[in-house]
C-alpha positions in Angstrom: -9.4 -31.9 -79.3 -6.0 -30.8 -78.1 -4.1 -33.4 -76.0 -2.1 -31.6 -73.3 0.9 -33.8 -72.5 3.4 -33.2 -69.7 6.9 -34.6 -69.6 8.6 -34.9 -66.2 12.2 -35.7 -67.1 15.8 -34.6 -67.4 17.2 -32.3 -70.1 19.5 -33.3 -72.9 21.3 -30.3 -74.5 22.1 -32.4 -77.6 18.3 -32.8 -78.2 18.1 -36.6 -78.7 16.8 -37.7 -75.3 15.1 -36.4 -72.2 12.5 -33.7 -72.4 13.8 -32.6 -75.8 13.0 -36.0 -77.3 9.7 -36.1 -75.4 8.5 -32.7 -76.8 9.4 -33.8 -80.3 7.5 -37.1 -79.8 4.5 -35.2 -78.4 4.5 -32.9 -81.5 4.9 -35.8 -83.9 1.6 -37.2 -82.5 -0.4 -34.0 -82.4 -0.1 -33.3 -78.7 0.7 -30.0 -77.0 3.9 -30.6 -75.0 4.9 -29.3 -71.6 7.9 -30.1 -69.5 8.9 -30.0 -65.8 12.7 -30.5 -65.7 14.1 -32.8 -63.0 17.8 -32.7 -63.9 20.2 -30.8 -66.1 22.7 -32.9 -68.0 25.9 -32.2 -70.0 25.8 -34.8 -72.7 25.9 -35.4 -76.4 25.7 -38.4 -78.8 29.0 -39.8 -77.4 28.0 -39.8 -73.7 27.1 -38.0 -70.4 29.6 -35.6 -68.9 27.7 -34.3 -65.9 24.4 -34.2 -64.1 23.0 -31.4 -61.9 19.6 -31.8 -60.1 18.0 -28.7 -58.7 16.3 -29.0 -55.3 13.1 -31.1 -55.3 11.2 -28.1 -54.0 11.7 -26.4 -57.4 10.4 -29.5 -59.3 7.3 -29.3 -57.1 6.9 -25.6 -57.9 7.1 -26.4 -61.7 4.5 -29.2 -61.4 2.2 -27.0 -59.3 2.5 -24.1 -61.7 1.5 -26.3 -64.6 -1.4 -28.1 -63.0 -2.8 -25.0 -61.3 -3.4 -23.4 -64.7 -3.6 -26.2 -67.3 -5.5 -29.4 -67.5 -3.0 -32.2 -68.0 -4.4 -35.1 -70.1 -1.4 -37.4 -70.0 2.0 -37.6 -68.3 5.3 -39.2 -69.2 7.8 -39.6 -66.4 11.4 -40.2 -67.3 14.7 -39.4 -65.5 14.1 -38.3 -61.9 17.6 -38.5 -60.6 17.1 -38.3 -56.8 15.0 -39.9 -54.1 13.6 -36.4 -53.2 12.5 -35.9 -56.8 10.8 -39.3 -56.9 8.9 -38.4 -53.7 7.9 -35.0 -55.1 6.5 -36.6 -58.2 4.6 -39.3 -56.2 3.0 -36.6 -54.0 2.0 -34.6 -57.1 0.5 -37.6 -58.8 -1.5 -38.4 -55.7 -2.9 -34.8 -55.5 -3.3 -34.3 -59.3 -4.0 -37.6 -60.9 -3.9 -37.2 -64.7 -6.0 -39.8 -66.8 -2.9 -41.5 -68.2 0.6 -41.9 -66.7 3.5 -43.6 -68.4 6.6 -44.2 -66.3 9.9 -44.9 -67.9 12.0 -45.9 -64.9 15.4 -44.6 -65.8 17.5 -46.6 -63.5 20.0 -48.6 -65.5 21.6 -47.8 -68.9 21.5 -50.4 -71.7 25.2 -50.9 -71.0 24.4 -51.9 -67.4 25.5 -48.8 -65.6 23.3 -48.0 -62.5 21.9 -44.5 -62.8 20.2 -44.1 -59.4 21.7 -44.5 -55.9 20.2 -47.1 -53.5 17.9 -44.6 -51.8 16.4 -43.5 -55.1 15.9 -47.1 -56.3 14.0 -47.8 -53.1 11.9 -44.6 -53.6 11.1 -45.7 -57.2 9.3 -48.8 -55.8 6.7 -46.4 -54.3 6.2 -44.6 -57.5 5.6 -47.6 -59.7 2.0 -48.4 -58.5 1.0 -44.8 -59.4 1.6 -45.4 -63.1 -0.7 -47.0 -65.7 2.1 -48.2 -68.0 5.7 -49.0 -67.2 8.4 -49.1 -70.0 11.6 -50.4 -68.5 14.5 -51.6 -70.6 15.6 -55.2 -69.9 18.3 -54.2 -67.4 15.8 -52.1 -65.5 13.2 -54.8 -65.6 15.8 -57.2 -64.0 16.6 -54.8 -61.2 12.9 -54.1 -60.5 12.1 -57.8 -60.0 15.5 -58.6 -58.3 16.5 -61.2 -60.9 19.3 -61.6 -63.5 19.1 -60.0 -66.9 16.7 -61.9 -69.1 18.4 -64.0 -71.8 15.4 -64.4 -74.0 12.0 -62.9 -74.6 10.1 -65.5 -72.7 12.1 -64.9 -69.6 11.6 -61.1 -70.0 7.9 -61.6 -70.4 7.8 -63.7 -67.2 9.7 -60.9 -65.4 7.2 -58.3 -66.8 4.3 -60.4 -65.5 5.7 -60.4 -62.0 6.3 -56.7 -62.1 2.8 -56.0 -63.4 1.2 -58.3 -60.8 3.1 -56.5 -58.0 2.4 -52.9 -59.1 -1.0 -53.3 -60.8 0.4 -51.5 -63.9 0.7 -52.7 -67.5 4.3 -53.4 -68.4 5.8 -53.0 -71.9 8.6 -55.5 -72.2 11.0 -54.3 -74.9 12.7 -57.1 -76.8 15.0 -55.1 -79.0 18.1 -56.0 -76.8 17.2 -59.7 -76.4 20.0 -61.9 -77.8 19.4 -62.9 -81.4 18.6 -66.5 -80.6 18.8 -68.6 -77.4 21.1 -71.2 -79.2 23.4 -68.5 -80.6 22.3 -69.2 -84.2 22.1 -66.5 -86.8 18.3 -66.2 -86.9 17.2 -62.8 -88.1 17.2 -60.3 -85.3 13.7 -59.0 -84.6 12.4 -56.3 -82.2 9.4 -58.0 -80.7 7.9 -56.4 -77.6 5.2 -57.6 -75.3 2.4 -55.8 -73.5 2.0 -57.6 -70.2 -1.1 -57.1 -68.0 -1.4 -57.5 -64.2 -3.5 -60.7 -64.7 -0.5 -62.3 -66.4 -1.8 -62.2 -69.9 0.3 -60.7 -72.7 0.1 -59.6 -76.3 3.1 -59.6 -78.6 4.1 -56.6 -80.6 6.3 -57.8 -83.4 8.5 -55.4 -85.3 11.5 -55.5 -87.7 15.0 -55.0 -86.4 16.5 -51.7 -87.8 20.2 -51.9 -88.2 21.3 -48.4 -87.1 23.6 -46.9 -84.6 21.2 -43.9 -84.1 19.5 -45.2 -81.0 20.1 -42.2 -78.7 16.8 -41.5 -76.8 14.7 -44.4 -78.2 13.4 -45.3 -74.7 12.4 -41.6 -74.0 10.9 -41.3 -77.4 8.8 -44.4 -77.2 7.4 -43.7 -73.8 6.4 -40.2 -74.7 4.8 -41.4 -77.9 2.8 -43.8 -75.8 1.7 -41.0 -73.5 0.6 -38.8 -76.4 -1.2 -41.6 -78.2 -3.1 -43.2 -75.4 -5.8 -40.4 -75.1 -6.3 -40.8 -78.8 -6.6 -44.6 -78.9 -9.0 -47.0 -77.3 -6.4 -49.1 -75.5 -2.8 -49.4 -74.5 -2.3 -52.0 -77.2 -3.6 -49.7 -79.9 -1.3 -46.9 -78.6 1.7 -49.3 -78.4 1.1 -50.6 -81.9 1.0 -47.2 -83.4 3.9 -45.9 -81.3 6.1 -48.9 -82.4 5.3 -48.3 -86.0 6.2 -44.6 -85.6 9.5 -45.4 -83.8 10.5 -48.0 -86.5 10.0 -45.2 -89.1 12.0 -42.7 -87.0 14.9 -45.2 -86.7 14.8 -45.9 -90.5 14.9 -42.2 -91.2 17.6 -41.4 -88.6 20.5 -41.3 -91.0 18.9 -38.2 -92.7 19.7 -36.1 -89.6 23.5 -36.7 -89.5 23.7 -35.4 -85.9 26.8 -36.1 -83.8 29.7 -38.5 -84.0 28.3 -41.1 -81.7 24.9 -42.8 -81.3 22.7 -40.3 -83.0 19.1 -39.5 -82.4 16.0 -40.9 -84.1 14.2 -38.7 -86.6 11.2 -37.8 -84.5 9.6 -35.6 -87.2 10.3 -37.8 -90.2 6.6 -37.9 -91.1 6.4 -34.1 -91.3 9.6 -33.8 -93.3 10.1 -37.1 -95.2 13.1 -36.6 -97.4 12.6 -39.9 -99.2 8.9 -39.5 -100.1 7.9 -35.8 -100.2 9.6 -34.8 -103.4 7.3 -34.7 -106.4 7.3 -38.0 -108.4 9.3 -38.1 -111.6 9.4 -40.7 -114.4 12.6 -42.1 -113.0 11.6 -42.1 -109.4 7.9 -42.5 -108.6 6.2 -42.2 -105.2 5.7 -46.0 -105.0 9.4 -46.7 -105.9 10.5 -44.4 -103.1 8.2 -45.9 -100.6 9.2 -49.5 -101.6 12.8 -48.6 -100.9 11.8 -46.9 -97.6 10.2 -50.1 -96.3 13.0 -52.3 -97.3 13.8 -53.4 -93.7 10.2 -54.3 -93.2 10.1 -56.3 -96.4 13.3 -58.1 -95.4 11.8 -58.8 -92.0 8.7 -60.4 -93.5 10.7 -62.4 -96.0 13.0 -63.9 -93.3 10.5 -64.3 -90.5 10.0 -67.9 -89.2 6.3 -67.9 -90.1 7.1 -67.2 -93.8 10.0 -69.6 -94.0 8.0 -72.4 -92.5 5.1 -71.6 -94.8 7.5 -71.9 -97.7 8.8 -75.3 -96.8 5.4 -76.6 -95.6 6.5 -77.2 -92.0 4.2 -74.5 -90.6 2.0 -76.2 -88.0 -1.6 -76.3 -89.0 -2.9 -74.6 -85.8 -0.7 -71.6 -86.6 -1.8 -71.4 -90.2 -5.4 -71.8 -89.1 -5.1 -68.9 -86.6 -3.6 -66.8 -89.4 -6.4 -67.7 -91.8 -9.1 -66.9 -89.3 -7.5 -63.5 -88.6 -7.1 -62.8 -92.3 -10.8 -63.7 -93.0 -11.9 -61.2 -90.3 -9.5 -58.6 -91.7 -10.7 -59.1 -95.3 -14.3 -58.3 -94.3 -13.3 -54.8 -93.1 -10.7 -54.4 -95.9 -13.4 -54.9 -98.4 -15.3 -52.0 -96.8 -12.2 -49.8 -97.0 -11.7 -50.7 -100.7 -15.3 -49.7 -101.3 -14.6 -46.4 -99.6 -11.5 -45.8 -101.8 -13.8 -46.5 -104.8 -16.2 -43.9 -103.6 -13.5 -41.3 -103.1 -11.7 -42.0 -106.4 -11.8 -39.0 -108.8 -11.4 -41.2 -112.0 -13.9 -43.7 -113.4 -11.3 -46.4 -114.0 -10.1 -46.1 -110.4 -13.7 -46.2 -109.1 -14.3 -49.4 -111.1 -11.0 -51.0 -110.1 -11.5 -50.6 -106.3 -15.1 -51.5 -106.5 -14.1 -54.8 -108.1 -11.3 -55.2 -105.7 -13.7 -54.8 -102.8 -15.9 -57.6 -104.2 -12.8 -59.7 -104.8 -11.7 -59.4 -101.1 -15.1 -60.7 -100.0 -14.9 -63.5 -102.6 -11.5 -64.5 -101.2 -12.9 -64.7 -97.7 -15.9 -66.8 -98.8 -14.0 -69.2 -101.0 -10.2 -69.7 -100.3 -10.3 -68.9 -96.6 -13.5 -70.6 -95.8 -12.5 -73.7 -97.7 -9.2 -74.0 -95.9 -10.7 -73.3 -92.5 -13.4 -75.9 -92.9 -10.6 -78.5 -92.8 -10.3 -77.9 -89.1 -13.5 -76.3 -87.9 -16.4 -78.3 -86.7 -19.9 -77.6 -88.0 -20.7 -75.7 -84.8 -17.8 -73.3 -85.5 -17.8 -70.4 -88.0 -15.7 -67.4 -88.8 -18.3 -65.3 -86.9 -17.1 -67.0 -83.7 -13.4 -66.2 -84.2 -12.0 -63.7 -81.8 -10.3 -60.8 -83.5 -6.7 -60.4 -82.3 -5.4 -57.1 -81.0 -3.1 -56.8 -84.0 -5.9 -57.5 -86.5 -8.1 -54.9 -84.7 -5.2 -52.4 -84.8 -4.6 -52.8 -88.5 -8.3 -52.5 -89.3 -8.6 -49.4 -87.1 -5.7 -47.8 -88.9 -7.3 -48.5 -92.4 -10.6 -47.3 -91.2 -9.2 -44.0 -89.9 -7.2 -43.5 -93.2 -10.3 -44.2 -95.4 -12.7 -42.2 -93.2 -10.6 -39.1 -93.4 -12.1 -38.4 -96.8 -8.8 -37.9 -98.6 -8.4 -40.2 -101.6 -4.6 -39.9 -101.6 -4.3 -41.1 -98.0 -6.8 -43.9 -98.5 -5.2 -45.3 -101.6 -1.7 -45.2 -100.0 -3.0 -47.0 -96.9 -4.6 -50.0 -98.8 -1.7 -50.4 -101.3 0.6 -52.5 -99.1 -2.0 -55.2 -98.7 -1.8 -55.7 -102.5 1.9 -55.2 -102.9 3.4 -57.1 -100.0 1.1 -60.1 -100.5 1.9 -60.2 -104.2 5.6 -59.9 -103.3 5.5 -62.6 -100.6 3.4 -64.8 -102.8 5.9 -64.8 -105.6 8.8 -65.5 -103.2 6.9 -68.4 -101.6 6.1 -69.9 -105.0 9.9 -69.8 -105.8 10.9 -71.2 -102.5 8.3 -73.8 -101.7 9.2 -77.5 -101.7 7.9 -79.5 -104.6 5.2 -82.2 -104.3 2.1 -82.1 -102.1 2.5 -78.8 -100.3 -0.1 -78.4 -97.6 -0.6 -74.7 -98.3 -0.3 -74.7 -102.1 -3.8 -73.2 -102.6 -2.9 -70.2 -100.5 0.5 -69.7 -102.1 -1.0 -70.1 -105.6 -3.6 -67.4 -105.0 -1.1 -64.7 -104.2 1.5 -65.9 -106.8 -1.0 -65.9 -109.6 -0.2 -63.6 -112.5 -3.7 -62.1 -112.3 -3.0 -60.9 -108.8 0.3 -59.4 -110.0 -1.7 -57.5 -112.7 -4.1 -56.2 -110.1 -1.2 -55.1 -107.9 0.5 -53.3 -110.8 -2.8 -51.4 -111.4 -3.1 -50.4 -107.7 0.5 -49.2 -107.8 -0.1 -47.2 -111.0 -3.3 -45.6 -109.6 -1.4 -44.7 -106.4 1.4 -43.0 -108.4 -1.2 -41.1 -110.4 -2.8 -39.9 -107.2 0.7 -38.9 -105.8 1.3 -37.0 -109.0 -1.7 -34.7 -108.3 -1.0 -34.5 -104.5 0.3 -31.5 -102.6 3.5 -31.7 -100.5 1.3 -32.1 -97.4 -0.7 -34.9 -99.0 2.5 -36.7 -100.0 3.6 -36.6 -96.4 0.3 -38.1 -95.3 0.5 -40.7 -98.0 4.0 -41.8 -97.0 3.0 -42.2 -93.3 -0.1 -44.2 -94.3 1.9 -46.5 -96.6 4.6 -47.0 -94.0 2.1 -47.7 -91.2 0.2 -50.3 -93.2 3.5 -52.0 -94.1 4.4 -52.2 -90.4 1.0 -53.7 -89.7 1.5 -56.3 -92.4 4.7 -57.4 -90.7 2.9 -57.7 -87.3 -0.1 -59.5 -89.0 2.2 -62.3 -90.3 4.3 -62.4 -87.2 1.4 -63.0 -84.8 1.0 -66.4 -86.4 3.9 -67.7 -84.4 2.5 -66.8 -81.0 0.9 -70.2 -80.3 2.1 -73.2 -78.2 2.4 -75.4 -81.2 5.2 -73.3 -82.7 8.3 -75.5 -82.8 11.0 -72.9 -82.5 
């Protein structure tokens, strides 16, 4: 089914932000993109030189022309510029309510410059309740709730909760610009976001920090990706998890573009043209080696995250580890089914046998290691069947199921490989770092640091490279995207273990 996505935003002639970024984001997620232009800008990667906004009546004419002829499935609203434009969009939304509306309230730049006059800011307050999802940056969030700029993620989430309660819309709180640590320490910078609901509940969306200057248009690109994905996903969380994984990859691949002398754009279409992964494998540079390099920032983020460091030295609170184990046990059940599907798709007998045994091994891990560790804290009345699956666990499982259900062995094997490889990698690091003596999590660490698990991982890598050697260029692109997305979910899966009151940092 074609998703028809409309962007209502300003134009960026340098192509990195505004409707140009929105249309690329739509295309990257399989949506047919349309655009109604609110303002014309003269800008490049170094800055904005001028803005011209046509009369609001012409914006109304554009919107009516589209909706009179085409069914609009989803809308992303970005820069509106004037109070008259904001009013025009509000009237159009009231008359032609699309199923999904994402509003990126472009009001304040990340440097703190106000982009709307007072009349337009007041008009914006009438538009907010007409949206399903709001995606302000931290400066805009502070303005919208009339409070100082949040100094940490907890304060930003509290502000997002107040905005969601007032408007009835879900709010995506973006933590990429939150200071590195409240105490000024050199803790690893992360890019954890939060999806905040009108009832005050929230779900964290962890992600690794990507050290790049190429951030031009990230807000536009993320909000338009959310608009394109929501009709294809069952919830805003599922759409946000996939949009965040895509944007992380687009930031990682941004240097390949070499556009401009300032803050360059993200690489919206990196999955369609992945320079690092699409070339045919060679003896000296295999598909797996290229992908392992490509996810280096994700691996670094996993290695340095507080959950892993506390797991290594044994200070991880038991409630946090118990939560992780319960989620992992639920995940392994579905992962075993995916491995069985990979076995069924495998073209070679040795691959069929390997993944069939790996499927049984995943179930065995759930029934032995996980169940034994969990029984330490669960009462007889509790069981794994009663554990609520977290949104991140559900999102990861859904991703694997989609990859394995597609019927392409190359995509399926690339999607399941990170669960072998990253666990084996982290297991070995934990074994080297863990404190001697009676470590509370020794059984878990020993399982993934075991030489037999390393041998299994090496086999999975070799089978993936063999599949890549037979793959077409299109299949290699799909394989790269599946591997990268699974790696991103592995990061989020570990990171969710810190989102509990017992966490001491």
